[in-house]
C-alpha positions as CSV (number, residue, x, y, z in Angstrom):
1,M,100.7,92.8,84.5
2,K,99.6,96.1,85.8
3,L,101.0,99.0,83.6
4,G,101.9,102.0,85.3
5,A,104.3,105.1,85.3
6,N,106.4,106.7,88.0
7,S,105.4,110.2,88.6
8,V,109.0,111.3,88.6
9,L,108.7,111.6,84.8
10,F,106.5,114.7,85.6
11,G,108.8,115.9,88.4
12,G,108.7,119.4,87.2
13,H,104.9,119.6,87.4
14,S,102.2,119.1,90.1
15,M,101.1,115.7,91.4
16,E,97.7,116.2,89.9
17,D,99.2,116.9,86.5
18,A,101.2,113.5,86.9
19,F,98.0,111.6,87.7
20,R,95.9,113.3,84.8
21,C,98.6,112.8,82.2
22,I,99.6,109.2,83.2
23,A,95.8,108.4,83.0
24,M,95.5,110.1,79.6
25,A,98.3,108.1,78.2
26,G,96.4,104.9,78.9
27,Y,98.0,103.5,82.1
28,G,96.2,101.8,84.7
29,G,98.4,102.7,87.7
30,I,101.0,105.1,89.0
31,E,104.1,104.9,91.1
32,L,104.4,107.8,93.4
33,S,107.7,109.5,93.5
34,A,109.1,110.3,96.9
35,I,112.5,111.3,95.5
36,D,113.9,114.5,97.0
37,G,115.2,116.8,94.3
38,M,113.4,115.1,91.4
39,S,109.9,115.8,92.3
40,E,107.6,117.4,94.9
41,H,105.0,114.7,94.7
42,L,104.9,112.4,97.9
43,V,106.8,114.5,100.3
44,L,107.4,112.2,103.1
45,D,107.9,114.9,105.8
46,R,104.1,115.7,105.3
47,W,102.8,112.4,104.1
48,E,99.8,112.5,106.5
49,E,98.4,115.6,105.0
50,L,98.8,114.5,101.5
51,V,97.1,111.1,101.9
52,P,93.6,112.5,101.3
53,A,94.5,114.3,98.2
54,I,96.3,111.2,96.8
55,R,93.4,109.0,97.5
56,D,91.1,111.5,95.8
57,L,93.5,111.7,92.7
58,S,93.5,108.0,92.5
59,G,89.8,107.9,92.4
60,E,89.3,110.7,90.1
61,Y,91.7,109.5,87.5
62,G,91.1,105.8,87.9
63,L,94.8,105.0,88.7
64,D,95.7,102.2,91.1
65,L,98.5,103.1,93.5
66,L,101.0,100.4,92.4
67,A,104.2,101.4,94.3
68,M,106.4,104.3,95.7
69,E,109.9,105.1,95.1
70,Q,112.0,106.3,97.9
71,P,115.7,105.7,97.3
72,L,117.2,106.2,100.9
73,R,117.9,103.4,103.3
74,D,117.6,105.6,106.3
75,P,115.5,103.9,109.0
76,D,113.5,107.0,109.8
77,V,112.6,107.9,106.2
78,M,111.7,104.2,105.5
79,D,109.5,104.1,108.3
80,R,107.6,107.2,107.1
81,A,107.5,105.7,103.6
82,C,106.1,102.5,104.8
83,R,103.5,104.2,107.0
84,A,102.5,106.3,104.1
85,A,102.3,103.3,101.8
86,S,100.2,101.4,104.4
87,A,97.7,104.3,104.8
88,L,97.4,104.5,100.9
89,G,97.2,100.7,100.3
90,I,100.6,100.9,98.4
91,P,102.0,97.4,98.4
92,V,105.6,98.1,97.4
93,V,108.2,100.6,98.5
94,N,111.3,100.7,96.1
95,C,114.7,101.9,97.5
96,G,118.2,101.9,96.2
97,P,121.1,99.7,97.2
98,G,123.7,102.2,97.9
99,G,127.4,101.4,98.3
100,T,130.1,101.0,95.7
101,S,130.4,98.3,92.9
102,G,133.1,95.8,93.3
103,D,133.6,96.4,97.1
104,E,132.8,93.2,99.3
105,E,132.5,95.3,102.5
106,S,130.3,97.7,100.8
107,L,128.0,94.9,99.5
108,K,127.8,93.3,103.1
109,S,126.9,96.7,104.5
110,S,124.2,97.2,101.9
111,I,122.7,93.7,102.6
112,K,122.6,94.5,106.4
113,S,121.0,97.8,105.7
114,L,118.4,96.2,103.4
115,S,117.6,93.5,106.0
116,E,116.7,96.4,108.5
117,M,114.5,98.0,105.8
118,A,112.7,94.7,105.2
119,K,111.9,94.5,109.0
120,I,110.3,98.0,108.8
121,G,108.3,96.8,105.8
122,E,107.2,93.8,107.9
123,E,105.8,96.1,110.6
124,H,103.7,97.9,108.2
125,G,102.7,95.1,105.8
126,V,104.7,96.6,102.9
127,T,107.1,95.0,100.6
128,V,110.6,96.7,100.4
129,C,112.2,96.2,96.9
130,V,115.8,96.9,95.7
131,K,117.1,96.9,92.3
132,A,120.5,96.4,90.8
133,H,121.9,100.0,90.1
134,V,124.9,101.0,87.9
135,G,127.8,102.0,90.3
136,A,126.2,100.7,93.5
137,S,127.1,97.6,95.6
138,I,124.3,95.6,94.0
139,Y,124.6,96.3,90.2
140,N,124.3,93.0,88.4
141,T,122.8,89.5,88.5
142,P,125.5,87.9,90.8
143,T,125.2,90.7,93.3
144,T,121.3,90.6,93.2
145,L,121.6,86.8,93.9
146,R,123.8,87.5,96.9
147,V,121.2,89.8,98.4
148,M,118.5,87.3,97.6
149,E,120.3,84.6,99.5
150,A,121.1,86.7,102.5
151,I,117.5,88.2,103.1
152,D,114.8,85.7,103.4
153,S,112.1,88.2,104.8
154,P,108.7,87.9,103.1
155,A,108.7,91.6,103.1
156,F,111.8,91.9,100.9
157,G,111.8,91.5,97.1
158,I,113.7,92.5,94.0
159,D,112.8,95.4,91.7
160,M,114.1,94.5,88.3
161,D,115.2,97.3,86.0
162,P,116.4,96.2,82.5
163,S,118.3,99.4,81.8
164,H,120.7,98.9,84.7
165,I,121.2,95.2,84.0
166,H,121.8,96.3,80.3
167,R,124.6,98.7,81.5
168,A,126.0,95.9,83.5
169,E,126.7,94.3,80.1
170,E,124.3,91.6,80.8
171,K,121.2,90.7,78.6
172,P,118.0,91.6,80.7
173,A,115.9,89.0,79.0
174,E,118.3,86.2,80.1
175,A,119.2,87.8,83.3
176,I,115.6,88.2,84.7
177,A,115.0,84.4,84.7
178,A,117.6,84.0,87.5
179,V,115.9,86.2,89.8
180,M,112.2,85.8,89.0
181,S,111.6,83.9,92.3
182,R,111.8,87.1,94.3
183,V,110.7,89.7,91.8
184,K,107.9,91.8,93.3
185,H,108.2,94.9,91.1
186,V,109.5,95.8,87.6
187,H,110.7,99.3,86.5
188,I,111.1,99.6,82.8
189,R,112.7,102.0,80.4
190,D,115.0,101.7,77.3
191,C,118.6,102.8,77.0
192,K,121.1,103.5,74.2
193,G,124.7,102.4,74.8
194,M,126.5,101.3,78.0
195,Q,127.1,104.7,79.7
196,S,126.6,105.1,83.4
197,G,123.4,107.1,83.1
198,P,120.4,106.1,81.1
199,G,120.5,109.0,78.7
200,N,118.2,111.7,77.6
201,P,114.5,111.2,78.7
202,E,113.4,110.7,75.1
203,D,116.0,107.9,74.6
204,Q,114.5,106.2,77.8
205,A,111.1,105.8,76.1
206,N,110.5,102.1,75.4
207,G,111.5,101.2,71.9
208,R,114.1,103.9,71.3
209,G,117.1,102.1,72.8
210,D,119.1,98.9,72.5
211,I,117.2,96.8,75.0
212,D,115.2,93.7,74.0
213,L,112.2,94.8,76.0
214,L,109.9,92.5,74.1
215,G,112.1,89.5,75.2
216,F,112.2,90.9,78.6
217,I,108.4,91.2,79.0
218,R,108.0,87.7,77.4
219,V,110.0,86.2,80.2
220,L,107.9,88.0,82.7
221,H,104.8,86.5,81.1
222,E,106.1,83.1,80.9
223,H,106.8,83.1,84.6
224,D,103.2,84.4,85.3
225,Y,104.3,87.7,86.7
226,D,101.2,89.7,87.7
227,G,102.7,92.5,89.4
228,A,103.4,96.3,88.4
229,L,105.4,97.2,85.3
230,N,106.1,100.8,86.0
231,L,107.8,103.1,83.5
232,E,110.6,105.0,85.2
233,V,112.0,108.0,83.3
234,I,114.4,110.4,84.9
235,G,115.8,113.6,84.0
236,A,112.7,115.3,82.6
237,K,112.3,117.9,85.4
238,D,112.7,120.7,83.2
239,Y,110.7,119.4,80.4
240,S,107.3,120.9,79.4
241,L,104.2,118.9,80.1
242,E,103.9,118.1,76.4
243,R,107.3,116.5,76.2
244,C,106.6,114.4,79.4
245,C,103.2,113.3,77.9
246,T,104.7,112.2,74.7
247,I,107.3,110.0,76.4
248,A,104.6,108.5,78.7
249,A,102.2,107.8,75.8
250,E,105.0,106.4,73.4
251,S,106.2,104.1,76.1
252,R,102.7,102.8,76.9
253,G,102.1,102.0,73.3
254,H,105.3,100.0,73.2
255,M,104.5,98.2,76.4
256,Q,101.0,97.2,75.2
257,A,102.4,96.0,71.9
258,C,104.9,93.9,73.7
259,L,102.2,92.4,75.8
260,Q,100.1,91.7,72.7
261,A,103.1,90.0,71.0
262,C,103.8,87.6,73.8
263,G,100.2,86.7,74.3
264,A,99.8,88.5,77.6
265,R,97.0,90.8,76.2
């Protein structure tokens, strides 16, 4: 597994700060945030001018470009995201499902939209992934299985996030086995309780919440998952660089310990 962190944790700081601090925390890769309002890192409206700088930062700090997160299912935005990913050699673009939980028509609409996103990914040689998300049309294992069954494109995959599955009142270490055949990316963070949001950034640090992340990572290892395992902590845009670095480093240590405990390191 390739350990990385989403630059959104450093959304209030420069892209270079994100690269530098993620590298210092011991990660081998980075997921670039293209999330408007949460960061000003990979801004898709000017992705072409950013590509050289991103390549330079990747080389300078020794971080593989593991993924990009762009939540929208707008065809024009996804096309720009996939063009940028292709130019940078980024294999995965993660997006959100949209829609509303418990609404069959909303689920069908999301599946149709995601199928269109996968076609865009195919055109550019990029895998488009979606994760179950609290409150969205795809929010638990049964709805994830629905989208897996409906979309057979090789450019479509599942992004597994244990914090959302936990808040869907499932056990992530058990739920992930059902979807492993299509898992192409993994987001990871901890969570306390079953509230709609993931909680304060500190409580999202791996090891501080209620999720059995060791068991979750063990299942990944048992299924020979060799893709990205990217920390995704949101809500820290107003945090100092020191606070963001602490969360990144603490989580990296927990991830490494989990990998060692299950024999993956």
